[in-house]
C-alpha positions as CSV (number, residue, x, y, z in Angstrom):
1,M,0.0,0.0,0.0
2,D,2.9,2.4,0.8
3,L,4.5,1.5,-2.5
4,I,1.4,2.4,-4.4
5,S,1.0,5.7,-2.6
6,L,4.6,6.6,-3.3
7,L,4.3,5.8,-7.0
8,A,1.0,7.6,-7.5
9,V,2.3,11.1,-7.8
10,P,5.2,10.3,-10.3
11,L,2.8,8.2,-12.4
12,C,0.3,11.1,-12.5
13,I,3.0,13.5,-13.5
14,C,4.2,11.2,-16.2
15,S,0.7,10.7,-17.5
16,I,0.1,14.4,-17.7
17,L,3.4,15.0,-19.5
18,I,2.7,12.2,-22.0
19,F,-0.8,13.6,-22.6
20,F,0.7,17.1,-23.4
21,Y,3.4,15.6,-25.6
22,V,0.9,13.5,-27.6
23,R,-1.4,16.6,-27.9
24,A,1.5,18.8,-29.1
25,S,2.7,16.1,-31.5
26,S,-0.8,15.6,-33.0
27,S,-1.3,19.4,-33.5
28,S,2.1,19.7,-35.1
29,S,1.5,16.8,-37.4
30,S,-1.9,18.1,-38.4
31,S,-0.3,21.5,-39.2
32,K,2.1,19.7,-41.6
33,S,-0.6,18.2,-43.7
34,P,-0.8,19.4,-47.3
35,F,-4.3,20.9,-46.6
36,A,-3.1,23.0,-43.6
37,H,-1.7,26.5,-43.7
38,R,2.0,26.3,-43.0
39,R,3.6,29.5,-41.7
40,R,7.0,30.4,-42.9
41,L,9.0,31.1,-39.8
42,P,12.6,32.3,-39.4
43,P,15.2,29.8,-38.4
44,G,15.6,28.9,-34.7
45,P,16.4,26.1,-32.2
46,R,14.4,22.9,-32.3
47,P,11.8,23.1,-29.5
48,L,11.6,20.5,-26.8
49,P,8.2,18.9,-26.0
50,V,6.0,20.9,-23.7
51,V,8.5,23.6,-22.7
52,G,9.7,24.5,-26.2
53,S,12.8,26.7,-26.1
54,L,12.3,28.1,-22.6
55,L,15.4,26.3,-21.4
56,E,17.5,28.2,-24.0
57,L,16.9,31.5,-22.3
58,G,18.3,30.8,-18.9
59,D,18.7,33.6,-16.4
60,S,19.9,36.2,-18.9
61,P,17.5,36.3,-21.9
62,H,19.3,39.2,-23.6
63,R,22.6,37.2,-23.7
64,A,20.7,34.1,-24.9
65,F,19.2,36.1,-27.7
66,A,22.6,37.4,-28.7
67,R,24.0,33.8,-28.7
68,L,21.1,32.5,-30.8
69,A,21.4,35.4,-33.2
70,A,25.1,34.5,-33.8
71,G,24.1,31.0,-34.8
72,Y,20.7,31.5,-36.6
73,G,20.9,35.1,-37.9
74,P,19.4,38.4,-36.9
75,L,15.8,37.1,-37.2
76,I,15.0,34.0,-35.2
77,S,11.9,32.2,-34.1
78,L,11.4,30.6,-30.7
79,R,8.7,28.3,-29.3
80,L,8.2,29.4,-25.7
81,G,5.9,26.7,-24.5
82,R,2.8,27.1,-26.6
83,V,3.6,30.7,-27.8
84,T,5.6,31.1,-31.0
85,T,7.9,34.2,-30.7
86,V,9.9,36.0,-33.4
87,V,12.9,38.0,-32.2
88,A,14.7,40.7,-34.2
89,S,18.3,41.1,-33.0
90,S,19.7,43.7,-35.4
91,P,18.7,47.3,-36.3
92,D,18.0,46.3,-40.0
93,A,15.8,43.4,-38.9
94,A,14.0,45.6,-36.4
95,R,13.5,48.3,-39.0
96,D,12.1,45.8,-41.5
97,V,9.7,44.4,-38.9
98,L,8.5,47.7,-37.6
99,Q,8.1,49.5,-41.0
100,K,7.0,46.7,-43.4
101,H,5.5,43.9,-41.3
102,D,4.1,45.8,-38.3
103,A,0.6,44.5,-38.9
104,A,1.8,40.9,-38.7
105,F,3.5,41.6,-35.4
106,S,0.9,43.8,-33.8
107,D,-1.0,40.9,-32.2
108,R,-0.1,39.7,-28.7
109,S,-0.6,36.6,-26.6
110,V,-3.6,37.0,-24.3
111,P,-2.8,35.9,-20.7
112,D,-5.2,33.4,-19.2
113,A,-6.2,35.8,-16.4
114,V,-7.5,38.3,-18.9
115,R,-10.0,35.7,-20.3
116,A,-11.9,35.8,-17.0
117,R,-15.6,36.8,-17.6
118,G,-14.9,37.2,-21.3
119,H,-13.0,40.4,-20.8
120,H,-10.6,39.7,-23.7
121,R,-13.4,39.8,-26.2
122,Y,-14.0,43.5,-25.8
123,S,-10.8,44.7,-24.3
124,V,-9.0,47.0,-26.8
125,P,-5.4,46.3,-25.5
126,W,-5.9,42.5,-26.1
127,L,-8.1,42.5,-29.3
128,P,-6.4,41.7,-32.6
129,P,-6.2,44.7,-34.9
130,A,-9.4,44.0,-36.8
131,R,-12.7,45.7,-37.3
132,R,-13.9,45.4,-33.8
133,W,-10.7,46.8,-32.4
134,R,-10.9,49.8,-34.7
135,R,-14.6,50.5,-33.8
136,L,-14.1,50.1,-30.1
137,R,-10.9,52.2,-30.2
138,G,-12.9,55.0,-31.8
139,C,-15.1,55.0,-28.6
140,R,-12.1,55.9,-26.4
141,P,-11.5,59.4,-25.1
142,G,-9.3,60.1,-28.1
143,G,-12.1,59.3,-30.5
144,V,-14.8,61.5,-28.8
145,R,-12.8,64.7,-28.3
146,D,-15.3,66.5,-30.5
147,E,-17.9,66.3,-27.7
148,P,-18.3,69.5,-25.7
149,Q,-16.8,68.8,-22.2
150,P,-15.9,72.2,-20.7
151,A,-18.6,71.9,-18.0
152,V,-17.5,68.5,-17.0
153,A,-13.8,69.6,-16.7
154,H,-14.9,72.6,-14.6
155,D,-17.0,70.4,-12.4
156,L,-14.1,68.1,-11.8
157,L,-11.9,71.0,-10.8
158,R,-14.4,72.2,-8.3
159,R,-14.9,68.9,-6.6
160,P,-13.1,68.1,-3.4
161,R,-10.1,65.9,-3.6
162,R,-10.8,62.2,-3.6
163,P,-8.6,59.5,-2.1
164,P,-5.9,58.1,-4.3
165,V,-7.3,55.7,-6.9
166,R,-4.9,53.0,-5.9
167,I,-6.4,53.0,-2.3
168,V,-9.9,52.8,-3.9
169,L,-8.8,49.9,-6.1
170,R,-7.3,48.1,-3.1
171,R,-10.5,48.6,-1.2
172,I,-12.5,47.2,-4.1
173,Q,-10.2,44.2,-4.2
174,G,-10.8,43.6,-0.4
175,G,-7.1,43.5,0.3
176,G,-4.5,45.6,2.1
177,G,-1.7,47.7,0.8
178,G,0.6,44.9,-0.1
179,D,2.4,44.5,-3.4
180,H,0.3,42.8,-6.1
181,G,3.2,41.8,-8.3
182,G,4.2,38.2,-8.6
183,G,7.4,36.4,-9.2
184,G,8.9,36.3,-12.6
185,D,9.2,32.5,-12.6
186,S,5.5,32.1,-12.1
187,E,4.7,33.9,-15.3
188,H,6.4,31.1,-17.3
189,L,3.7,28.6,-16.3
190,R,1.1,30.3,-18.5
191,L,3.4,29.5,-21.5
192,L,3.2,25.8,-21.1
193,P,0.5,24.1,-23.2
194,G,-2.5,23.1,-21.1
195,V,-1.2,24.5,-17.8
196,A,-2.9,27.9,-18.3
197,A,-6.3,26.1,-18.5
198,L,-5.7,24.4,-15.2
199,D,-5.3,27.8,-13.5
200,L,-2.8,26.4,-11.0
201,Q,-2.0,29.8,-9.5
202,G,-5.6,30.9,-9.2
203,K,-5.0,34.1,-11.2
204,R,-8.1,33.6,-13.4
205,R,-10.3,33.0,-10.4
206,R,-9.0,36.1,-8.6
207,M,-9.4,38.1,-11.7
208,A,-12.9,36.9,-12.1
209,V,-13.8,38.0,-8.6
210,L,-12.1,41.4,-9.1
211,L,-13.9,42.0,-12.4
212,G,-17.2,40.9,-10.9
213,K,-16.8,43.7,-8.2
214,L,-15.8,46.3,-10.8
215,H,-18.6,45.3,-13.1
216,R,-21.2,45.6,-10.4
217,I,-20.0,49.2,-9.7
218,F,-20.1,50.0,-13.4
219,D,-23.6,48.4,-13.8
220,E,-24.9,50.6,-11.0
221,Q,-23.6,53.8,-12.6
222,I,-24.9,52.8,-16.1
223,D,-28.4,51.8,-14.7
224,R,-28.6,55.0,-12.8
225,R,-27.8,57.0,-15.9
226,L,-30.2,55.1,-18.0
227,R,-33.0,55.7,-15.4
228,S,-32.2,59.4,-15.2
229,T,-32.1,59.7,-19.0
230,A,-35.5,57.9,-19.3
231,D,-37.0,60.2,-16.7
232,A,-35.6,63.5,-18.1
233,G,-36.1,62.5,-21.7
234,E,-32.5,63.3,-22.5
235,S,-29.1,62.8,-20.9
236,P,-28.8,65.1,-17.9
237,A,-25.0,65.4,-18.1
238,Q,-22.7,65.5,-21.1
239,D,-19.9,63.4,-19.7
240,F,-18.0,60.4,-21.0
241,L,-20.7,57.9,-19.9
242,S,-23.3,59.7,-21.9
243,V,-21.0,59.7,-25.0
244,L,-20.4,56.0,-24.6
245,L,-24.1,55.3,-24.3
246,K,-24.6,57.1,-27.6
247,C,-21.7,55.5,-29.3
248,R,-22.5,53.1,-32.1
249,I,-20.2,50.5,-33.7
250,Q,-20.6,48.3,-36.8
251,E,-20.0,44.6,-36.4
252,D,-19.2,42.7,-39.7
253,D,-21.6,43.9,-42.4
254,G,-24.6,44.6,-40.2
255,P,-26.0,48.0,-39.3
256,P,-24.4,50.1,-36.6
257,T,-25.5,49.1,-33.1
258,E,-25.1,50.6,-29.7
259,L,-22.5,49.2,-27.3
260,D,-23.9,46.3,-25.3
261,R,-23.3,45.8,-21.6
262,P,-20.2,43.5,-21.9
263,A,-18.5,46.0,-24.2
264,L,-19.2,48.9,-21.8
265,R,-17.9,46.9,-18.9
266,S,-14.7,46.1,-20.7
267,L,-14.2,49.7,-21.8
268,F,-14.6,51.0,-18.3
269,T,-12.3,48.3,-16.9
270,D,-9.6,49.2,-19.3
271,L,-9.9,53.0,-18.7
272,F,-10.0,52.5,-14.9
273,A,-6.9,50.3,-14.9
274,A,-5.0,52.4,-17.3
275,G,-5.9,55.7,-15.6
276,S,-5.2,54.5,-12.1
277,D,-1.9,52.8,-12.9
278,T,-0.5,55.7,-15.0
279,S,-1.5,58.4,-12.6
280,S,-0.3,56.6,-9.5
281,N,3.0,55.5,-11.1
282,T,3.7,59.0,-12.3
283,V,3.1,60.4,-8.8
284,E,5.3,57.7,-7.2
285,W,8.1,58.3,-9.8
286,A,8.0,62.1,-9.2
287,M,8.1,61.7,-5.4
288,A,11.0,59.2,-5.7
289,E,12.9,61.7,-7.9
290,L,12.2,64.5,-5.4
291,L,13.5,62.4,-2.5
292,R,16.7,61.7,-4.5
293,S,17.3,65.4,-5.2
294,P,17.3,67.7,-2.2
295,R,17.7,70.7,-4.5
296,S,14.5,69.8,-6.5
297,M,12.7,69.1,-3.2
298,A,13.6,72.6,-2.0
299,A,12.5,74.2,-5.2
300,A,9.2,72.3,-5.1
301,R,8.6,73.5,-1.5
302,E,9.3,77.1,-2.5
303,S,7.0,76.8,-5.5
304,W,4.2,75.3,-3.3
305,R,4.5,78.0,-0.6
306,G,4.6,80.8,-3.2
């Protein structure tokens, strides 16, 4: 009985590895069929099963890229787990990629945590550069600058100061003030085929809980605005929410339609995350620079007092 219990874990691990290997081999063999679309990739090291070329990088990826470029040329392809990556290691190759083939390299790998609650289907940073991406991008603040907003800006300036957005975000998450960053080694797990779907680190579950809390807040604001609009007959305030509610996008060849609730949730989530991170990071960077420079700190104090 003890022998069986000791061999159970290694046998399970071997079974999982064999399953992933057979799955990867079947997918690669099917892609080599004469009826499949074969991508012409630059040269690169032969990938290992499951992990691909992750072991080639080591602790210093920049040195590993230089070593691989010396053997395979300035443009190489790597299989990092389940993600195929093309690396340009020379100015000429980078110029050719950025100027002539930028559309082919503009897509990105979507992390498994972003797929929680279907957020990736309407999130502009993670959508491929297709029609939906262009239509939703036009609904961002840069695409609605023609709307009259001086009253909104004046109202924001007259409002009392609110707590920092990062504190509000932490309160929404239900956590303290700790660091939310994870280790770099844990990010490699999402590259392995099949491991991301298992959600071993629980990132997708935590993201689903966080997005659920944010979406409830956004739904309350949207429903409140819709009720006030229905009662008044027209939008009582010309702010960004009213602009989004009037925004219409065209999917495929159909007629233009208004943004549905999932699209509004994803748009507000992206704007909330981008605005809070950029603002708080800028303030933290400025404070760090002031602490490092006593002369700048003294000048800032004089300017504040004056």
